[in-house]
Each structure stands twice: as C-alpha cells, then as structure tokens.
Backbone as a printed PyTorch tensor [residue, N CA C, xyz], in Angstrom:
tensor([[[ 1.0310, -1.2950,  0.0810],
         [ 0.2600, -0.2850, -0.1540],
         [ 0.9220,  1.1190,  0.2270]],

        [[ 0.5310,  2.2300, -1.0530],
         [ 1.6090,  3.1930, -0.9060],
         [ 0.8950,  4.3080, -0.0820]],

        [[ 1.4690,  5.1110,  0.8120],
         [ 1.2910,  5.9290,  1.9500],
         [ 1.3450,  7.3520,  1.2170]],

        [[ 0.2270,  8.0310,  1.3360],
         [ 0.1910,  9.6220,  0.8910],
         [ 1.1970, 10.6420,  1.6940]],

        [[ 1.5350, 11.6140,  0.9220],
         [ 2.4600, 12.5650,  1.5910],
         [ 1.6780, 12.8960,  3.0840]],

        [[ 0.5330, 13.1940,  3.0370],
         [-0.2430, 13.6570,  4.1420],
         [-0.1830, 12.9830,  5.4520]],

        [[-0.1300, 11.4350,  4.9710],
         [-0.1750, 10.3520,  5.8420],
         [ 1.1990, 10.1960,  6.8200]],

        [[ 2.1650, 10.2150,  6.0490],
         [ 3.4300, 10.2980,  6.2390],
         [ 3.8540, 11.6870,  7.0060]],

        [[ 3.3940, 12.7860,  6.7730],
         [ 3.6920, 14.2390,  7.5590],
         [ 2.5840, 13.7250,  9.1740]],

        [[ 1.4280, 13.3700,  8.8580],
         [ 0.7630, 13.4640,  9.9170],
         [ 1.6030, 12.2860, 11.0790]],

        [[ 2.2170, 11.2550, 10.4560],
         [ 3.0180, 10.2530, 11.4100],
         [ 4.0160, 11.0590, 12.0490]],

        [[ 4.9400, 11.8180, 11.2200],
         [ 5.9050, 12.3790, 11.5690],
         [ 5.3970, 13.4250, 12.9100]],

        [[ 4.4570, 14.2300, 12.4980],
         [ 4.0720, 14.8910, 13.4690],
         [ 3.6040, 14.2740, 15.0490]],

        [[ 3.0720, 12.9870, 15.2350],
         [ 2.6700, 12.3910, 15.4660],
         [ 3.6420, 11.7340, 16.6000]],

        [[ 5.0180, 11.6920, 16.0860],
         [ 6.3690, 10.8560, 16.2990],
         [ 6.7190, 11.9310, 17.2100]],

        [[ 6.7070, 13.2690, 16.8950],
         [ 7.3160, 13.9970, 17.4110],
         [ 6.7930, 14.4320, 18.6690]],

        [[ 5.0980, 14.4570, 18.6280],
         [ 4.5680, 14.7890, 19.7150],
         [ 4.9120, 13.7410, 21.0820]],

        [[ 5.1180, 12.2120, 20.7260],
         [ 5.2180, 11.4660, 21.4090],
         [ 6.8960, 11.3430, 21.9970]],

        [[ 7.5820, 11.9490, 21.6010],
         [ 9.1820, 12.2820, 21.9880],
         [ 9.4300, 13.2120, 22.9390]],

        [[ 8.2440, 14.5060, 22.7840],
         [ 8.6740, 15.7230, 23.5480],
         [ 8.3990, 15.0270, 24.8200]],

        [[ 9.8170, 15.7000, 25.6590],
         [ 9.8680, 15.3200, 27.1240],
         [ 8.8490, 16.4720, 27.8500]],

        [[ 9.0270, 15.6760, 29.1710],
         [ 8.2930, 16.4080, 30.0160],
         [ 9.0180, 17.6280, 30.9660]],

        [[ 8.9100, 18.9080, 30.1100],
         [ 9.6000, 20.1820, 30.1920],
         [ 9.8300, 20.3360, 31.6160]],

        [[11.2750, 20.8370, 32.3120],
         [11.1090, 21.4590, 33.3980],
         [10.6480, 22.8150, 33.4010]],

        [[10.4070, 23.8140, 34.3270],
         [10.1100, 25.2200, 34.1570],
         [11.2630, 25.8500, 33.7900]],

        [[10.8930, 26.5620, 33.2950],
         [12.0850, 27.8880, 32.5110],
         [12.6020, 28.7030, 33.5000]],

        [[12.9200, 28.1870, 34.5890],
         [13.2140, 29.4190, 35.9500],
         [14.8460, 29.4230, 35.9800]],

        [[15.5410, 30.3160, 36.8490],
         [16.7860, 30.3090, 36.7460],
         [17.4820, 28.9660, 37.3260]],

        [[16.5270, 28.2740, 38.1510],
         [17.1950, 27.1070, 39.1130],
         [17.4840, 26.1950, 37.6420]],

        [[16.7880, 26.0250, 36.8320],
         [16.9180, 24.9230, 35.4380],
         [17.7810, 25.5510, 34.2900]],

        [[18.3860, 26.7020, 34.4450],
         [19.1740, 27.3110, 33.3640],
         [20.5770, 26.9690, 33.6260]],

        [[21.4090, 26.6720, 32.7030],
         [22.7510, 26.3110, 32.5970],
         [23.3990, 26.9840, 31.5670]],

        [[24.9480, 27.5220, 31.5670],
         [25.3730, 27.9390, 30.4030],
         [26.5450, 27.1320, 29.8130]],

        [[26.6990, 26.7040, 28.7560],
         [27.7670, 25.4590, 28.4030],
         [28.9100, 25.9460, 27.3740]],

        [[29.9230, 25.3620, 27.5020],
         [31.1760, 25.8810, 26.4620],
         [32.1120, 25.1230, 26.9260]],

        [[32.8180, 24.3130, 25.6750],
         [33.8100, 23.3950, 25.5230],
         [34.6400, 23.6730, 24.9460]],

        [[35.9070, 23.6810, 25.0610],
         [37.3070, 23.6700, 24.2780],
         [37.5110, 22.5470, 23.8110]],

        [[38.3710, 22.5530, 22.5530],
         [38.5920, 21.2290, 22.1570],
         [40.2880, 21.2230, 21.4050]],

        [[40.7140, 19.8490, 21.5070],
         [41.9510, 19.7550, 21.2490],
         [41.8120, 18.9680, 20.0190]],

        [[43.2890, 18.3890, 19.3580],
         [42.9370, 17.6430, 18.0040],
         [43.6500, 16.4600, 18.3380]],

        [[42.9080, 15.6910, 17.8450],
         [43.4620, 13.8720, 17.7830],
         [43.7850, 13.4690, 16.4470]],

        [[44.4170, 12.1590, 16.2330],
         [44.5630, 11.6620, 14.8580],
         [45.8720, 12.4560, 14.3230]],

        [[45.4250, 11.9040, 12.6580],
         [46.4510, 12.6990, 11.8260],
         [46.4470, 14.1710, 11.6350]],

        [[47.4070, 14.9280, 12.1080],
         [47.3810, 16.1450, 11.6840],
         [46.4730, 17.0080, 12.6950]],

        [[46.2460, 16.2940, 13.8750],
         [44.8030, 17.1600, 14.8350],
         [43.7700, 17.3990, 14.1580]],

        [[43.3640, 16.4370, 13.0020],
         [41.9060, 16.3900, 12.7290],
         [40.5310, 16.2220, 13.2970]],

        [[40.8920, 15.3130, 14.3030],
         [39.8210, 14.8540, 14.6960],
         [39.4080, 15.7790, 16.2260]],

        [[38.5600, 16.4520, 16.0380],
         [38.0530, 17.2390, 17.3120],
         [37.7110, 16.3420, 18.3430]],

        [[38.4300, 16.5860, 19.9290],
         [37.8970, 16.1330, 21.1090],
         [38.0950, 17.0830, 22.3390]],

        [[37.4320, 16.5710, 23.1480],
         [36.7500, 17.5790, 24.4280],
         [37.9810, 17.5300, 24.9320]],

        [[38.6630, 18.9320, 25.2800],
         [39.8550, 19.1870, 26.2740],
         [39.5500, 19.8750, 27.3770]],

        [[38.2130, 20.5900, 27.2160],
         [37.9150, 21.2240, 28.3300],
         [36.6060, 21.6460, 28.5170]],

        [[36.0680, 21.6990, 29.4690],
         [34.3640, 21.6790, 29.3960],
         [34.3050, 22.9660, 30.9530]],

        [[33.1960, 23.8270, 30.7920],
         [32.8920, 24.8800, 31.6630],
         [31.0980, 24.6820, 31.7420]],

        [[30.6190, 24.8330, 32.6960],
         [29.2970, 24.9940, 33.1490],
         [28.8380, 26.1920, 34.1950]],

        [[28.3270, 26.7190, 33.6970],
         [27.9810, 27.9610, 34.9280],
         [26.6150, 28.2690, 34.8750]],

        [[25.6790, 28.5600, 36.2780],
         [24.5880, 28.4970, 36.5040],
         [24.0610, 29.8840, 35.9830]],

        [[22.4970, 30.2070, 36.2690],
         [21.8960, 31.1440, 35.6290],
         [22.8080, 32.8180, 36.2780]],

        [[23.1470, 32.6710, 37.5720],
         [23.8140, 33.5780, 38.1590],
         [25.4070, 33.7650, 37.6310]],

        [[25.8280, 32.8950, 36.8280],
         [27.2760, 33.2810, 36.4110],
         [28.2010, 32.2340, 37.2030]],

        [[27.5310, 31.7560, 38.2510],
         [28.4480, 30.8100, 39.1500],
         [28.7380, 29.5250, 38.5120]],

        [[30.2220, 29.2580, 38.7910],
         [30.8260, 27.9910, 37.8210],
         [30.2150, 27.0820, 38.6430]],

        [[29.7630, 26.2210, 38.0830],
         [29.3490, 25.0450, 38.8330],
         [30.0950, 24.0110, 38.3330]],

        [[30.8080, 23.9260, 37.2730],
         [31.5980, 22.8290, 36.6840],
         [32.8130, 23.4050, 35.8390]],

        [[34.0390, 22.9850, 36.1640],
         [34.9900, 23.4930, 35.0580],
         [36.4030, 22.1910, 35.1090]],

        [[36.6010, 21.6040, 34.2930],
         [37.6160, 20.7620, 34.0310],
         [38.4440, 20.3570, 32.7690]],

        [[39.6490, 20.6660, 32.8250],
         [40.2500, 19.8700, 31.8390],
         [39.9750, 18.3870, 31.3310]],

        [[39.8850, 18.0090, 30.2760],
         [39.4980, 16.3880, 30.1010],
         [40.7290, 15.7570, 29.3090]],

        [[40.8770, 14.6110, 29.5460],
         [41.8130, 14.0760, 28.9760],
         [40.9310, 13.2090, 27.6340]],

        [[41.2080, 13.3330, 26.4780],
         [40.4210, 12.4460, 25.4730],
         [40.8240, 11.0180, 25.2890]],

        [[40.2570, 10.5400, 24.7830],
         [40.2720,  9.2070, 24.7210],
         [41.7770,  8.5260, 23.4730]],

        [[41.4710,  9.1140, 22.3210],
         [42.7600,  9.0590, 21.5470],
         [43.9810, 10.1960, 21.9880]],

        [[45.2110,  9.7070, 21.8080],
         [46.3950, 10.5340, 21.9550],
         [45.8670, 12.1510, 21.3100]],

        [[46.2900, 13.1660, 21.8300],
         [46.3610, 14.4460, 21.5460],
         [48.1010, 14.7260, 20.7580]],

        [[47.2010, 15.3190, 19.3070],
         [48.5530, 15.4810, 18.3180],
         [48.7070, 16.9680, 17.9620]],

        [[47.4820, 17.8920, 18.5510],
         [47.4690, 19.3440, 18.2000],
         [46.7160, 19.7910, 19.6150]],

        [[47.4350, 20.4420, 20.4360],
         [46.3000, 20.8910, 21.5880],
         [45.5390, 22.5370, 21.1100]],

        [[46.0250, 22.6690, 20.1220],
         [45.3540, 24.2030, 19.4390],
         [45.3210, 25.2430, 20.5700]],

        [[46.3270, 25.5530, 20.7030],
         [46.5270, 26.3990, 22.1700],
         [46.0400, 27.9030, 21.7130]],

        [[46.5930, 28.4220, 20.5330],
         [46.3180, 29.3690, 20.1300],
         [44.7580, 29.9040, 20.1610]],

        [[43.9740, 28.8280, 20.1370],
         [42.6360, 28.8450, 20.2030],
         [41.9330, 28.4040, 21.6100]],

        [[42.2700, 27.0190, 22.1530],
         [41.6050, 26.6220, 22.9050],
         [42.2860, 26.7860, 24.2790]],

        [[43.3890, 27.6250, 24.1050],
         [44.1840, 28.1850, 25.4220],
         [44.8380, 26.6770, 26.1550]],

        [[44.8060, 25.3850, 25.7240],
         [44.8710, 24.4590, 26.4110],
         [46.4370, 23.9350, 26.2160]],

        [[47.2780, 23.7020, 27.0610],
         [48.5080, 23.2210, 26.8340],
         [48.5090, 21.6680, 27.2230]],

        [[50.0960, 21.2140, 26.8160],
         [50.2100, 19.7310, 27.2900],
         [49.9270, 19.7940, 28.9510]],

        [[50.4280, 20.5230, 29.8970],
         [50.4870, 20.4420, 31.1360],
         [49.0790, 20.3980, 31.3440]],

        [[48.0980, 20.8880, 31.0120],
         [46.7440, 20.9140, 31.3920],
         [46.1480, 19.6320, 31.2330]],

        [[46.6650, 18.5620, 30.4890],
         [45.9650, 17.6780, 30.3610],
         [46.9710, 16.1670, 30.8310]],

        [[47.7020, 16.7050, 31.0790],
         [48.3830, 15.3480, 31.7910],
         [48.1790, 14.7080, 32.7090]],

        [[47.2140, 15.4660, 33.7600],
         [46.7850, 15.0250, 35.1730],
         [45.2570, 15.3740, 35.1020]],

        [[44.6370, 15.6170, 33.9080],
         [43.3480, 16.0160, 33.5850],
         [42.6770, 14.6400, 34.0210]],

        [[41.2940, 14.8100, 33.8830],
         [40.1600, 13.8100, 34.0850],
         [39.7280, 13.0470, 32.8660]],

        [[40.0500, 11.8110, 32.8490],
         [39.7660, 11.0290, 31.6930],
         [38.1800, 11.0780, 31.2040]],

        [[38.0570, 11.2830, 29.6810],
         [36.7840, 11.5560, 29.1220],
         [35.4460, 10.9620, 29.6390]],

        [[35.9820,  9.4550, 30.0400],
         [34.7680,  8.6810, 30.3010],
         [34.1480,  9.1360, 31.7470]],

        [[34.8620,  9.5720, 32.6270],
         [34.2500, 10.3210, 34.2110],
         [33.9390, 11.4310, 33.9570]],

        [[34.7000, 12.2330, 33.0800],
         [34.0880, 13.7480, 32.7980],
         [32.5740, 13.3450, 32.5330]],

        [[32.4810, 12.8680, 30.9890],
         [31.2260, 12.9790, 30.5220],
         [29.9650, 12.4500, 31.6550]],

        [[30.3490, 11.5490, 32.6280],
         [29.2370, 11.3280, 33.7470],
         [28.9820, 12.5620, 34.3280]],

        [[30.0150, 13.3690, 35.2130],
         [29.5010, 14.3300, 35.8020],
         [29.3250, 15.5200, 34.9280]],

        [[29.6200, 15.7660, 33.7300],
         [28.8130, 16.6850, 32.8130],
         [27.3120, 16.5730, 32.6370]],

        [[26.8190, 15.1930, 32.5360],
         [25.7180, 14.8460, 32.0320],
         [24.7160, 15.0560, 33.5530]],

        [[25.5270, 14.9550, 34.5920],
         [24.6190, 14.8870, 35.6950],
         [24.4030, 16.5040, 35.7360]],

        [[25.1870, 17.3780, 35.4310],
         [25.1530, 19.0200, 35.5380],
         [23.8690, 19.0440, 34.6970]],

        [[23.6350, 18.7130, 33.5200],
         [23.0860, 19.0180, 32.3490],
         [21.7530, 18.0160, 32.2190]],

        [[21.6450, 17.0560, 32.7340],
         [20.0580, 16.7800, 32.7770],
         [18.9850, 17.4080, 33.7650]],

        [[18.0880, 17.4030, 33.0740],
         [17.1040, 18.5080, 33.1260],
         [17.2420, 19.7390, 33.0670]],

        [[18.0200, 20.2060, 32.3640],
         [18.2520, 21.5830, 32.5140],
         [18.2310, 22.1690, 30.9210]],

        [[17.6930, 23.5140, 31.0900],
         [17.8620, 24.0170, 29.8740],
         [19.2460, 24.5410, 29.4840]],

        [[20.0680, 24.4180, 28.3610],
         [21.1190, 24.6240, 28.2240],
         [21.6280, 25.6760, 27.3210]],

        [[22.0120, 26.8300, 27.8090],
         [22.2960, 28.1710, 26.9140],
         [23.9590, 27.8580, 26.2860]],

        [[23.8480, 28.2250, 25.3240],
         [25.5870, 28.0600, 24.6150],
         [25.5260, 28.8200, 23.1440]],

        [[26.9040, 28.6880, 22.9070],
         [26.7090, 29.4380, 21.3470],
         [27.4880, 28.4150, 20.2080]],

        [[26.6270, 28.3370, 19.3720],
         [27.0360, 27.2310, 18.3370],
         [27.2900, 26.0640, 18.7850]],

        [[26.0370, 25.3260, 19.8480],
         [26.4470, 24.1160, 20.5530],
         [26.1860, 23.2500, 19.9650]],

        [[26.0120, 22.5540, 18.6420],
         [26.1810, 21.2480, 18.1090],
         [27.8670, 21.0340, 18.2430]],

        [[28.5710, 21.9320, 18.2240],
         [30.0340, 21.1510, 18.3130],
         [30.4860, 20.5820, 19.8240]],

        [[29.7320, 21.6850, 20.6710],
         [30.0040, 21.2610, 22.2360],
         [29.4690, 19.7350, 22.6820]],

        [[27.8580, 19.2390, 21.9980],
         [27.3890, 18.4110, 22.1790],
         [27.7850, 17.0070, 21.3050]],

        [[28.8340, 17.1900, 20.5200],
         [29.4190, 16.6140, 19.7850],
         [30.5420, 15.9990, 20.4770]],

        [[31.0810, 16.7190, 20.6980],
         [32.4120, 16.8260, 21.5920],
         [32.1210, 15.5230, 22.9040]],

        [[31.2530, 16.1010, 23.5660],
         [30.6140, 15.1800, 24.7210],
         [29.7370, 14.0240, 24.5340]],

        [[29.4140, 13.8240, 23.1140],
         [28.6450, 12.9380, 22.9090],
         [27.4040, 12.4640, 23.5630]],

        [[27.0070, 13.9130, 23.6850],
         [25.3800, 14.2270, 24.3140],
         [24.2030, 14.7780, 23.2400]],

        [[23.2580, 14.2640, 23.5150],
         [22.2290, 14.5530, 22.6960],
         [21.1140, 14.9760, 23.7790]],

        [[20.9600, 16.5000, 24.0070],
         [19.4530, 16.8720, 24.7980],
         [18.4450, 17.3910, 23.6660]],

        [[17.4070, 17.2490, 24.4020],
         [16.0830, 17.5530, 23.5980],
         [16.4460, 18.9210, 22.9500]],

        [[15.7170, 19.0670, 21.7140],
         [16.1170, 20.5490, 21.0690],
         [15.6770, 21.4770, 21.9510]],

        [[14.1260, 21.0930, 22.5020],
         [13.6320, 21.8910, 23.2260],
         [14.1540, 22.3700, 24.4830]],

        [[15.3220, 21.8020, 24.8540],
         [15.7900, 22.0080, 26.2230],
         [17.1160, 23.0090, 25.4800]],

        [[17.2110, 23.0000, 24.4790],
         [18.6440, 23.8790, 23.9540],
         [18.3340, 25.4120, 23.7390]],

        [[19.3140, 26.1480, 24.0480],
         [19.1440, 27.6740, 24.1640],
         [20.0250, 28.1670, 23.1640]],

        [[20.1360, 28.2920, 21.9870],
         [21.5980, 28.5190, 21.1000],
         [21.6600, 29.8520, 20.6300]],

        [[22.5650, 30.8370, 20.9470],
         [22.5760, 32.2210, 20.7990],
         [22.8120, 32.2570, 19.3340]],

        [[23.4680, 31.1600, 18.7560],
         [23.9810, 31.3880, 17.3940],
         [22.9440, 31.7780, 16.4790]],

        [[21.4140, 31.1280, 16.8740],
         [20.5870, 30.9880, 16.0680],
         [19.5120, 31.9650, 16.4420]],

        [[19.6910, 33.0510, 17.0870],
         [18.8310, 33.7620, 17.4230],
         [18.7030, 35.0850, 16.7910]],

        [[17.2630, 35.4940, 16.2270],
         [17.2410, 36.5170, 15.2090],
         [17.4270, 37.5530, 15.8360]],

        [[16.6810, 37.7130, 17.1800],
         [16.4210, 38.5330, 18.1400],
         [17.9210, 39.4350, 18.1460]],

        [[18.5800, 38.5870, 18.5130],
         [19.9890, 39.3540, 19.1280],
         [20.5670, 39.7740, 17.5470]],

        [[20.8240, 39.1400, 16.7190],
         [20.9390, 39.8800, 15.2080],
         [20.6880, 40.7950, 15.0080]],

        [[19.1990, 41.3410, 15.3400],
         [18.5260, 42.3240, 14.9230],
         [19.1000, 43.0510, 16.1380]],

        [[19.3110, 43.1690, 17.4830],
         [19.6880, 44.3230, 18.3390],
         [21.3480, 44.4470, 17.8120]],

        [[22.1020, 43.4160, 17.1150],
         [23.5490, 43.6470, 16.5720],
         [23.9250, 44.1560, 15.9050]],

        [[22.6440, 44.4500, 14.9430],
         [22.6340, 45.1740, 13.7990],
         [23.4970, 44.3350, 12.6190]],

        [[23.2370, 43.0130, 12.9650],
         [23.7110, 42.0340, 12.0530],
         [22.8500, 41.3280, 10.9810]],

        [[23.5670, 40.8550,  9.8120],
         [22.9750, 40.1800,  8.7190],
         [21.7740, 38.8170,  9.3960]],

        [[20.4550, 38.6940,  9.1630],
         [20.1160, 37.6220,  9.4260],
         [20.5130, 36.1990,  8.7700]],

        [[20.8540, 36.4540,  7.4990],
         [21.3610, 35.2840,  7.0180],
         [22.4470, 34.3410,  7.2950]],

        [[23.4220, 34.9290,  8.2090],
         [24.5600, 34.4740,  8.5340],
         [25.0820, 34.6030, 10.1350]],

        [[25.4200, 33.5110, 10.6100],
         [25.6930, 32.8620, 11.9970],
         [26.5670, 33.7570, 12.2240]],

        [[26.4410, 34.5900, 13.4120],
         [27.4520, 35.2680, 13.8960],
         [28.1550, 34.7100, 15.1390]],

        [[29.8990, 34.7350, 15.1700],
         [30.6310, 34.3460, 15.9390],
         [30.3540, 34.7450, 17.4470]],

        [[30.5680, 33.8710, 18.3050],
         [30.0790, 34.8110, 19.6980],
         [31.0880, 35.9350, 20.2190]],

        [[32.0180, 36.1880, 19.6100],
         [33.2020, 37.2980, 19.8850],
         [32.0790, 38.4800, 19.3140]],

        [[31.6900, 38.5020, 17.7020],
         [31.1690, 39.3710, 17.3470],
         [29.9550, 40.0810, 18.2650]],

        [[29.0700, 38.8710, 18.1810],
         [28.0570, 39.2490, 18.7460],
         [27.9320, 39.6580, 19.9690]],

        [[28.7900, 39.3990, 21.0910],
         [28.7970, 39.8690, 22.4440],
         [29.6120, 41.6300, 22.1790]],

        [[30.4090, 41.4050, 21.0480],
         [30.9950, 42.8520, 21.0840],
         [30.0120, 43.7120, 20.3920]],

        [[29.0750, 43.3140, 19.6410],
         [28.0620, 44.0150, 19.1780],
         [26.7280, 44.4700, 20.0250]],

        [[26.5640, 43.6310, 20.7790],
         [25.5440, 43.7650, 21.9050],
         [25.8480, 44.6970, 23.2240]],

        [[26.9300, 43.9680, 23.6750],
         [27.1470, 44.7980, 24.7570],
         [28.2830, 45.6450, 24.9600]],

        [[29.2680, 45.8450, 23.5590],
         [30.6250, 46.6610, 23.5200],
         [31.6400, 46.1210, 24.0280]],

        [[31.6260, 44.6750, 24.6870],
         [32.5930, 43.9570, 25.1890],
         [32.9960, 43.0130, 24.8210]],

        [[34.5890, 43.2440, 25.0630],
         [35.5080, 42.3580, 24.1090],
         [35.8530, 41.0710, 24.8500]],

        [[35.8570, 39.9230, 23.8780],
         [36.1390, 38.5730, 24.6280],
         [36.8270, 37.7420, 23.5460]],

        [[37.3010, 36.8600, 24.3490],
         [38.7320, 35.8780, 23.3910],
         [39.7940, 36.8250, 22.4460]],

        [[40.3180, 37.7980, 23.5170],
         [41.0620, 38.7360, 22.8500],
         [42.7500, 38.0470, 22.7390]],

        [[42.7410, 36.8940, 23.3720],
         [43.8250, 36.1880, 23.0670],
         [43.2460, 34.7940, 22.5800]],

        [[43.5560, 33.7790, 23.4780],
         [42.7930, 32.6970, 23.4650],
         [41.4630, 32.3050, 23.9550]],

        [[40.9680, 31.2350, 23.5690],
         [39.4480, 31.2520, 24.1640],
         [39.4430, 30.3480, 25.4560]],

        [[38.5460, 31.1500, 26.3030],
         [37.9140, 30.9480, 27.5700],
         [37.1310, 30.1310, 27.7580]],

        [[36.9570, 28.7200, 28.2460],
         [35.2660, 28.1760, 28.2300],
         [34.7260, 28.8810, 29.3040]],

        [[35.1110, 29.2310, 30.5200],
         [34.0680, 29.8690, 31.2070],
         [33.6910, 31.3940, 30.6570]],

        [[34.7880, 32.1560, 30.0570],
         [34.4920, 33.4260, 29.7920],
         [33.4200, 33.0200, 28.6890]],

        [[33.4730, 32.3060, 27.6300],
         [32.4520, 32.0360, 26.4260],
         [31.0810, 31.7470, 27.1480]],

        [[31.3530, 30.6940, 28.1710],
         [29.7400, 30.4890, 28.8240],
         [29.2940, 31.3710, 29.0360]],

        [[29.5970, 32.5270, 30.1700],
         [29.2310, 33.6630, 30.5870],
         [28.8050, 34.7560, 29.4780]],

        [[29.5240, 34.8580, 28.4890],
         [29.1690, 35.5890, 27.2640],
         [27.9020, 35.0490, 26.5880]],

        [[27.6190, 33.7880, 26.4100],
         [26.3640, 33.2540, 26.1170],
         [25.4130, 33.4240, 26.8160]],

        [[25.3480, 33.1940, 28.1950],
         [24.5280, 33.5130, 29.2250],
         [23.8530, 34.9200, 29.2390]],

        [[24.7910, 36.1490, 29.1300],
         [24.5040, 37.3360, 28.7730],
         [23.5940, 37.3890, 27.6470]],

        [[23.9630, 36.9670, 26.9780],
         [23.2790, 37.1740, 25.2910],
         [22.0530, 36.4690, 25.5290]],

        [[21.7650, 35.4380, 26.1870],
         [20.6040, 34.8110, 26.4810],
         [19.0650, 35.7250, 27.1120]],

        [[20.0460, 36.1700, 28.1860],
         [19.2910, 37.2740, 29.3430],
         [19.0280, 38.3000, 28.6830]],

        [[19.6470, 38.6340, 27.2350],
         [19.5610, 40.1120, 27.0260],
         [17.7720, 39.8160, 26.0460]],

        [[17.8050, 38.4920, 25.9470],
         [16.2590, 38.2980, 24.8380],
         [15.5250, 37.3460, 25.4040]],

        [[15.8040, 37.2510, 26.9530],
         [15.1570, 35.8780, 27.6120],
         [13.9140, 36.0120, 27.5880]],

        [[13.2050, 37.3490, 27.7480],
         [11.7020, 37.3900, 27.8470],
         [10.9250, 37.0320, 26.4440]],

        [[11.7620, 37.0010, 25.6010],
         [11.6000, 37.1900, 24.0250],
         [11.8410, 35.6560, 23.3790]],

        [[12.2770, 34.9310, 24.3680],
         [13.1130, 33.6470, 23.5630],
         [12.2660, 32.7020, 22.7380]],

        [[11.3250, 32.1780, 23.2020],
         [10.3400, 31.7890, 22.7240],
         [ 9.0790, 32.4810, 21.7800]],

        [[ 9.2330, 33.7580, 21.5320],
         [ 8.1540, 34.2440, 20.9400],
         [ 8.1630, 33.9370, 19.2970]],

        [[ 6.9240, 33.3950, 18.7260],
         [ 6.9800, 32.8410, 17.4790],
         [ 7.2880, 34.1050, 16.1940]],

        [[ 7.2730, 35.3250, 16.9070],
         [ 7.6910, 36.3010, 16.1010],
         [ 9.5400, 36.2180, 16.0560]],

        [[10.2790, 35.7580, 16.4830],
         [11.5500, 35.4350, 16.4480],
         [12.0790, 33.6580, 16.1020]],

        [[11.9890, 33.4170, 15.0830],
         [11.7590, 32.0960, 14.8030],
         [13.3220, 31.7020, 14.7680]],

        [[13.8070, 30.3750, 15.3060],
         [15.1230, 29.7080, 15.0170],
         [15.0840, 28.7710, 13.8900]],

        [[16.1880, 29.1860, 13.0750],
         [16.1210, 28.0570, 11.7270],
         [16.8860, 27.1310, 12.1080]],

        [[16.9510, 25.9130, 11.0000],
         [17.7780, 24.7370, 11.0430],
         [19.1760, 25.0530, 10.7260]],

        [[20.1140, 24.3120, 11.4310],
         [21.5000, 24.4930, 10.9610],
         [22.0120, 24.5910,  9.9170]],

        [[21.4730, 23.6530,  8.8880],
         [21.6020, 23.7430,  7.4390],
         [21.6260, 24.9570,  6.8010]],

        [[20.7510, 25.7960,  7.3850],
         [20.3100, 27.2950,  6.4980],
         [21.6010, 27.8340,  6.8150]],

        [[22.1080, 28.0470,  7.7430],
         [23.0320, 29.3130,  8.3170],
         [24.5260, 28.9440,  7.7420]],

        [[25.2740, 30.1040,  7.5980],
         [26.1580, 29.9610,  6.7370],
         [27.5330, 30.1520,  8.1550]],

        [[28.2870, 28.9540,  8.2190],
         [29.1320, 28.6540,  9.6490],
         [30.7210, 29.5990,  9.5440]],

        [[30.5110, 30.2320, 10.7590],
         [32.0560, 30.7540, 10.8770],
         [32.3100, 30.3730, 12.0150]],

        [[33.9800, 30.3380, 12.2770],
         [34.0690, 29.8020, 13.5070],
         [33.8440, 30.7710, 14.6760]],

        [[33.8570, 30.2570, 15.6090],
         [33.0310, 31.0930, 17.0420],
         [34.3750, 31.8820, 17.3210]]])
C-alpha cells in the first residue's frame, strides 16, 4: 500500500509529539550555560576531542570546570584557540569520567550556549532540542547587534556588538565564553520563545568560526 505525503506528515507529527519530554519550568534554577574547548587528535590533529568543559549557572557562578583527557592521544593542543597546553591534560580527568559528571549537571536543565552542536558532538551528548537555547541561532540578537539575519555570527562578534564587550582577546576560555552566551540569552530571555523570533535549522546558516 502506497502511503500519501499527508499520511507520512501526520505520522511524523505524532512521532514528534510522543518524543516531547516533560519539560522543567524555564526558571533560573533550571538554566545553565555550557562551553567546551577542543583539542586535535589523529593525523594532523583533524579529529576534534573535548579538552575542557565549563558550566555556569544562571547567576554566572561556576558549577563545573575541568580539563578533560581525550580517549585518543592528542596531536594538536590548538593552544592559540583553546588555551589548552600539554601540562593541562597530563593529569586531567579521563573523558569517560568527565562525561558522567557533565551529564549529571546538564540533566533536566535548559542549556544555553553558542553554536552548541560542536559542544554536544564533543560530549557525545544529545539533549532534546526544546532544552537547547543556542544564541548563534537567535534572530532577535542579530537584530539588536545590527548583523545580517542570513549569517551565523561568532560569539565574539555578537557579544561585542550587543554589549561593547571584548572577549577572546587572546585564546578562548570556556568560562568566559559560557558567561558571554548567558549574557546574550538574558538580553532576549523574555522573548526567546516568541514565534515572531523564529529559529532556523543549522543547515540554513553560513558557518563561521566561533
């Protein structure tokens, strides 16, 4: 039997409804901001792996910050961008242990961050999309910053335009970046889920480095 497009669409809608989690209230106690720094593994350091993870609560207080030792040997510390050096990972927490602790802090929370797909890939963690508050996709912030709607802004550029604040002046710091994303989220928090400020799929946006 051939299934019509309408039937397939209805099935997809029902599947999404059934997969919708019971969401926690979107209150300060249930909001955290996340940022990760990556190092390179494998040939020429082309494989990105988690090297540091930082999580702050709604008030900007650090609830987790740790260097993480990847499963694979590190071949490029990417220090210029990550701020991570060999000495930081020599006694760092193994990835398997760090992942458990990080998931514990993120479970049942709304997660704020910038271009979070990279962080989630490194963490091997897939929260429900309704729990993700990604500032790189927020059109309201682009309007405030006077930036083009069609291009995904870097965290540095967006923070500079919205607050006149310089970040990432040398290498990246995951605590600084998590706090910057949190500041941006709070700027439009009251309008985040307003249907007049839609969020588009990742495939729509032109990627730029954070």
